[in-house]
C-alpha positions in Angstrom: -16.5 64.2 -13.4 -13.0 65.4 -13.2 -10.1 64.4 -15.5 -6.8 63.9 -14.0 -3.4 63.3 -15.8 -1.8 60.1 -14.7 1.3 59.8 -16.8 2.1 61.6 -20.1 -0.9 61.4 -22.4 -2.9 58.9 -20.4 -6.1 60.2 -18.9 -8.3 58.7 -16.3 -11.9 59.6 -15.5 -12.6 59.8 -11.9 -16.1 60.5 -10.4 -16.2 62.4 -7.2 -19.4 61.6 -5.3 -19.3 62.1 -1.6 -22.4 60.0 -1.2 -21.0 56.9 -2.9 -20.0 55.3 0.5 -23.6 55.6 1.7 -24.8 53.4 -1.2 -22.1 50.9 -0.5 -23.1 50.8 3.2 -26.7 50.2 2.4 -25.8 47.5 0.0 -23.7 45.8 2.6 -26.5 46.1 5.2 -29.0 44.5 2.7 -26.6 41.6 2.0 -26.1 41.0 5.7 -29.9 41.1 6.3 -30.4 38.5 3.6 -27.7 36.2 4.9 -29.1 36.4 8.5 -32.6 35.8 7.3 -34.0 32.3 7.7 -37.0 30.5 6.2 -40.0 30.0 8.4 -39.6 26.2 8.3 -39.6 24.1 11.5 -41.1 25.2 14.8 -41.6 28.9 15.7 -38.9 30.5 13.6 -37.0 27.3 13.2 -35.3 24.9 15.6 -34.6 26.0 19.2 -32.2 28.8 19.6 -33.0 30.4 16.3 -35.9 32.6 17.5 -35.2 36.1 18.9 -36.3 37.1 22.3 -38.1 40.5 22.4 -35.4 42.0 24.7 -32.5 40.7 22.4 -31.2 43.2 19.8 -31.8 42.2 16.2 -28.1 42.3 15.3 -27.2 40.1 18.3 -30.0 37.6 17.3 -28.7 37.3 13.7 -25.2 36.7 15.0 -26.4 34.1 17.5 -28.3 32.2 14.8 -25.4 32.1 12.4 -22.9 31.2 15.1 -25.0 28.4 16.7 -25.3 26.6 13.4 -21.5 26.5 12.9 -20.8 24.9 16.3 -20.8 21.1 16.8 -23.0 19.8 19.7 -21.2 18.3 22.7 -21.5 14.7 23.7 -23.9 14.0 26.6 -25.5 11.2 28.6 -28.8 10.9 30.3 -28.5 10.3 34.0 -32.1 11.0 35.3 -35.6 11.0 33.8 -38.5 12.2 35.9 -42.0 11.8 34.7 -43.9 14.8 36.0 -47.3 13.6 34.8 -48.5 10.5 33.0 -51.6 11.8 31.3 -50.6 13.9 29.4 -47.0 12.7 29.6 -44.7 15.5 30.7 -41.1 14.7 31.7 -37.9 16.3 32.9 -34.6 15.0 31.8 -31.1 15.6 33.2 -28.0 15.1 31.1 -24.3 15.2 31.9 -22.1 16.8 29.3 -19.1 14.5 28.7 -16.8 17.4 27.8 -16.7 21.1 28.7 -17.7 23.6 25.9 -18.6 27.1 25.1 -22.1 28.6 25.7 -22.8 28.3 21.9 -21.9 24.6 22.0 -24.0 24.0 25.0 -26.9 25.8 23.4 -26.6 23.7 20.2 -26.4 20.6 22.4 -29.7 21.5 24.1 -31.3 22.1 20.7 -30.3 18.6 19.6 -31.5 17.2 23.0 -34.9 18.8 22.7 -35.4 17.8 19.1 -34.5 14.2 19.9 -36.8 14.0 22.9 -39.8 15.1 20.9 -39.1 12.6 18.2 -38.2 9.6 20.5 -41.3 9.4 22.6 -44.7 9.6 20.7 -46.6 9.9 24.0 -44.5 12.9 25.2 -46.5 16.2 25.2 -43.9 18.5 26.9 -40.4 18.1 28.0 -37.9 20.0 30.1 -34.2 19.3 30.2 -31.1 20.4 32.1 -27.5 20.0 30.9 -25.0 19.6 33.7 -21.2 20.1 33.4 -18.7 18.3 35.6 -16.2 20.5 37.3 -13.3 18.5 38.8 -12.3 19.6 42.3 -9.6 17.0 42.7 -8.2 14.2 40.5 -10.9 11.8 41.8 -13.8 14.2 42.7 -15.9 16.9 41.2 -19.1 18.9 41.4 -21.9 18.9 38.9 -23.2 22.3 37.8 -26.3 23.0 35.8 -25.3 25.0 32.7 -28.3 25.1 30.3 -32.0 24.6 30.7 -34.5 23.9 27.9 -38.2 23.3 27.3 -40.0 21.6 24.4 -43.6 22.7 24.8 -46.8 23.2 22.8 -48.1 26.7 22.2 -50.3 26.6 25.3 -47.3 26.0 27.6 -46.3 23.4 30.1 -49.1 23.8 32.6 -51.9 23.8 30.0 -50.7 21.0 27.8 -53.1 18.2 27.1 -52.9 14.9 25.3 -54.2 16.5 22.2 -51.3 19.0 22.3 -49.0 16.3 21.1 -50.3 16.7 17.5 -49.9 20.5 17.7 -47.1 22.9 17.0 -44.3 22.8 19.6 -41.6 25.4 20.5 -38.2 24.9 22.0 -36.9 27.4 24.5 -33.2 27.4 25.7 -32.1 29.3 28.8 -28.5 30.0 29.8 -29.7 31.2 33.2 -32.0 29.3 35.6 -35.6 29.9 34.5 -37.0 29.1 37.9 -38.8 25.9 37.2 -35.8 23.7 37.9 -35.6 25.0 41.5 -39.2 23.9 42.2 -38.5 20.5 40.5 -35.4 20.1 42.7 -37.3 20.9 45.9 -40.0 18.5 45.0 -37.4 15.8 44.3 -35.7 16.4 47.6 -39.0 16.3 49.5 -39.9 12.9 47.9 -36.5 11.5 48.8 -36.9 12.5 52.4 -40.2 10.6 52.8 
């Protein structure tokens, strides 16, 4: 400790510890980790969008979780439902977003969609959904672009799901790039329309 004169007869005690900032940094990191931590309730680490992909850095995942929960979902409307199999029931849903939004808002909307699909239909074993956004090309026309893809599936996955899977644990996956299954569904749809 070092004593330093401040003014006249007043003395202040000042500690000089060069490692004091390390302790503060560790404390801040611990607090940030506790704030970003979530309970294990819900499905696979919580509702869709809360889990961390293995390739995603931990600090980015924590930021995404916190950010997604502060964004309001966008309004949407169902425009096509395709039942891919009846027994067990697997279906693909296509929704139109009624307003443009950020990637975080679209992700939150997909999470809401997947949660509601699983609750709405007791026979549904697995669901896939695509959110489309309307991009106007003129005052009276526009193009519809897919923006977010999602799956609500049991642990064994889409292809191996059975009727008994409905009673088991489900996971929600949200993709901001085309996961590939939507292209095969689109090709099958186009083929059936040509017949």
